[in-house]
N, C-alpha and C positions, 0 to 999 in steps of 0.2 A: 664224399658220399652224401647223397641227398636224404635228409630225414623227412619223412612224411607223417610221422606219428601224431602230430598235432591236429591233423584233419584240415589244416588251413595252409595253403601254399601261397607264398607271396612273390611278387615281382616276376622275374623272367622264368622261374621254375615252372609256372603253369604252362609255358610254351613247350616244355620238354617232357612233361609227365603226361602219359596218355589219359584221356578222359575216364576210361574204365578204372584205372588205378586210382585216380583222384576220387571217384565215387566210392570205391572200396573202403576208403578211410574217412568218409564223411560221417558225421554224427546225425542220428535221428532223434529229435527232441519232440516231446508231446505227441507221441503216436497214440491215437485213440480210434480204433476201428469201430467201436460201439459207443457213440456219444450219448445214447439214451440211457445207458446204465449209470446209476448213481455212483459217484467216485468216492473211494475210501482213502486214496493216497496215491503215491507215486512209487515206481519201481525202476531200478537201473539194471539194464541187461548188458553184460559185456560178452559179445558174440560177434558174428559177422553182420555187416551193415549193407553190403552190396545188394542183397535181395530186395531191400526196400526201395531201391532206385531202378529195379528191372521192370520191364513190362510183363505183366502176368500172361502166361501162355507162350512166351517167346522161347526160342531154343536155349538161350542162356538161362532162363528160369528153370528149365528142366534138366540142365546139365548136371546138377548134383542135388541130392536130397536135402542137404543142409540149407539150401535156398528156401525150400518150403518150410522146413523146421524152424528157421529163425523167425519167419513171419507168424507161424502157428504159435510159437512161444509168446510173442508179444500180444497176439490176439487172445490167447488164453488169460493172460493177466488182465487184459481189457474186460473180458467177460466177468472176471472176479471183482471188477471195480477199481482197477488201478490204471493210471496213465503211465505209459512206458517211455523211457528214454533209453536209446540203444547206442552204445559206443562200440567201436571195433576193439577186439580183444588185444590187438597190437598197440593200441593207443596208450602209451606210457605217460602222456602229459595231461591226462584228464584230471581235473580237480573238482 
């Protein structure tokens, strides 16, 4: 069984795992949609990460409401003055 939880696939595994699945488990670090807002600190969000790699307005973007919700959550924290780091909720190896 192939473990993908670390967000990093090494060696030959990249050739056998579809791009969409690899993007699903990538981490989003230093997400800041509003750079002009003074920063108070950082926030870690454990949710889905795929929407941050999708093209806005694509069919995939509108496939499920959680895609828009994940980005809206991060943007809300940005408005409040926090830089967001987003990890996939399946990522059991994040430290």
